[in-house]
C-alpha positions as CSV (number, residue, x, y, z in Angstrom):
1,M,15.4,4.8,10.8
2,A,15.4,7.3,7.9
3,E,12.3,9.4,7.3
4,R,10.2,8.1,4.4
5,I,8.4,11.3,3.5
6,M,6.2,11.0,0.4
7,M,5.0,14.6,0.3
8,A,4.9,17.7,2.6
9,L,2.0,20.1,2.7
10,G,3.0,23.0,4.9
11,D,4.2,21.4,8.2
12,F,2.2,18.2,7.6
13,R,4.2,15.2,6.3
14,F,2.7,12.3,4.4
15,E,4.9,9.4,5.4
16,V,5.1,5.7,4.8
17,G,3.8,4.1,7.9
18,T,1.7,7.0,9.1
19,A,-0.5,9.1,6.9
20,A,0.5,7.5,3.6
21,Y,-1.6,8.0,0.5
22,Q,-2.2,5.1,-1.9
23,T,-3.6,7.3,-4.8
24,L,-2.5,10.7,-6.0
25,T,-4.6,12.2,-8.8
26,R,-3.5,15.4,-10.5
27,A,-5.7,17.3,-12.9
28,Q,-5.1,20.3,-15.1
29,G,-8.0,22.0,-16.7
30,Y,-8.1,24.6,-19.5
31,R,-10.5,27.5,-19.8
32,W,-12.6,28.2,-22.9
33,V,-15.2,31.0,-22.9
34,P,-18.0,31.5,-25.4
35,Q,-17.8,34.7,-27.6
36,S,-21.0,35.9,-29.1
37,R,-21.2,36.3,-32.9
38,V,-23.9,38.1,-34.9
39,G,-26.1,35.6,-36.8
40,R,-24.0,32.6,-35.8
41,V,-23.5,30.3,-32.9
42,P,-20.9,31.5,-30.3
43,A,-17.3,30.5,-30.8
44,L,-15.0,29.5,-28.0
45,Q,-11.9,31.5,-27.1
46,F,-9.0,30.0,-25.1
47,V,-8.3,32.2,-22.1
48,G,-5.6,30.0,-20.5
49,P,-5.0,27.2,-18.1
50,D,-7.2,26.7,-15.0
51,L,-5.9,25.9,-11.5
52,E,-4.4,22.5,-11.1
53,T,-6.0,20.1,-8.6
54,V,-4.6,17.3,-6.5
55,E,-6.5,14.6,-4.7
56,L,-4.9,12.2,-2.2
57,H,-6.6,9.0,-1.1
58,G,-4.9,7.2,1.8
59,A,-5.3,5.1,4.9
60,I,-4.1,5.6,8.4
61,F,-3.8,2.8,11.0
62,P,-3.8,4.8,14.3
63,A,-2.6,1.8,16.4
64,F,0.4,1.2,14.1
65,M,2.1,4.6,13.9
66,G,1.1,8.2,14.0
67,G,-2.0,7.9,16.2
68,L,-5.4,9.4,15.9
69,G,-4.4,13.0,15.5
70,Q,-3.4,12.9,11.8
71,I,-6.8,13.7,10.4
72,A,-7.3,16.5,12.9
73,A,-3.9,17.9,11.9
74,M,-5.0,18.1,8.3
75,Q,-8.3,19.8,9.3
76,E,-6.4,22.3,11.5
77,L,-4.2,23.2,8.5
78,A,-7.2,23.6,6.3
79,G,-8.9,25.8,8.9
80,L,-5.9,28.2,8.9
81,G,-7.2,29.5,5.5
82,V,-3.8,30.1,4.0
83,P,-2.0,28.7,1.0
84,L,0.6,26.1,1.9
85,D,3.8,25.0,0.3
86,L,3.6,21.6,-1.4
87,V,6.8,19.6,-1.8
88,D,7.0,16.1,-3.2
89,G,9.2,13.4,-1.8
90,T,12.0,14.1,-4.2
91,G,12.3,17.7,-3.0
92,Q,10.5,19.2,-6.0
93,V,8.6,22.4,-4.8
94,L,5.2,22.4,-6.4
95,G,4.2,25.9,-5.2
96,L,1.4,27.1,-3.0
97,W,-1.7,25.0,-2.6
98,C,-5.0,25.4,-0.7
99,I,-6.9,22.6,1.1
100,L,-10.5,22.4,-0.3
101,S,-11.7,19.5,1.8
102,V,-10.6,16.7,4.2
103,N,-12.9,13.6,4.2
104,E,-12.5,10.8,6.7
105,T,-14.1,7.3,6.8
106,A,-13.4,5.4,10.0
107,T,-13.8,1.6,10.1
108,E,-12.8,-1.5,12.0
109,F,-13.4,-0.2,15.6
110,T,-12.0,-1.4,18.9
111,E,-14.5,-2.1,21.7
112,D,-13.9,1.4,23.1
113,G,-14.8,3.0,19.7
114,M,-11.3,3.8,18.4
115,P,-11.0,3.2,14.7
116,R,-8.3,0.7,13.6
117,R,-8.4,2.3,10.1
118,Q,-9.1,5.8,8.9
119,D,-9.4,6.3,5.2
120,F,-9.0,9.9,4.0
121,I,-9.4,12.0,0.9
122,L,-7.6,15.3,0.8
123,K,-8.6,17.7,-2.0
124,L,-6.1,20.5,-2.9
125,T,-6.1,23.2,-5.5
126,A,-3.2,25.4,-6.7
127,Y,-3.3,28.8,-5.2
128,G,-2.3,30.6,-8.4
129,E,0.5,33.0,-9.0
130,D,0.3,36.5,-7.4
131,E,2.5,38.1,-10.1
132,Q,2.1,38.1,-13.9
133,E,5.2,36.8,-15.7
134,D,5.0,39.5,-18.5
135,G,5.4,42.4,-15.9
136,A,1.9,43.7,-16.5
């Protein structure tokens, strides 16, 4: 069967049937800082875009495929403390990203305590460019 990779973060693969996300939210902020003015209220000055963020909401069914180790694998990647390549399922390279948090909600347990369902929320933020484009 062909792999059905939705997205890759470093060595971790989000795949249909294992750690699949149902919701992907991308947000791009913009930075405005106040500049003091004599005798008037401050004015805002645009200083550029902020770091983009991505939030993935998904569900894992450990008995179905992939097993219980998928959340632990996400946490292990986060614990490395290094930016990771993010590539979408079409092969588009989205650059370097950092894992801010891994949240898990386990439900529907077997009699020995194994969850039949693990919902996760993975929060990422863009690492940011190391080099300036204008050569400065």
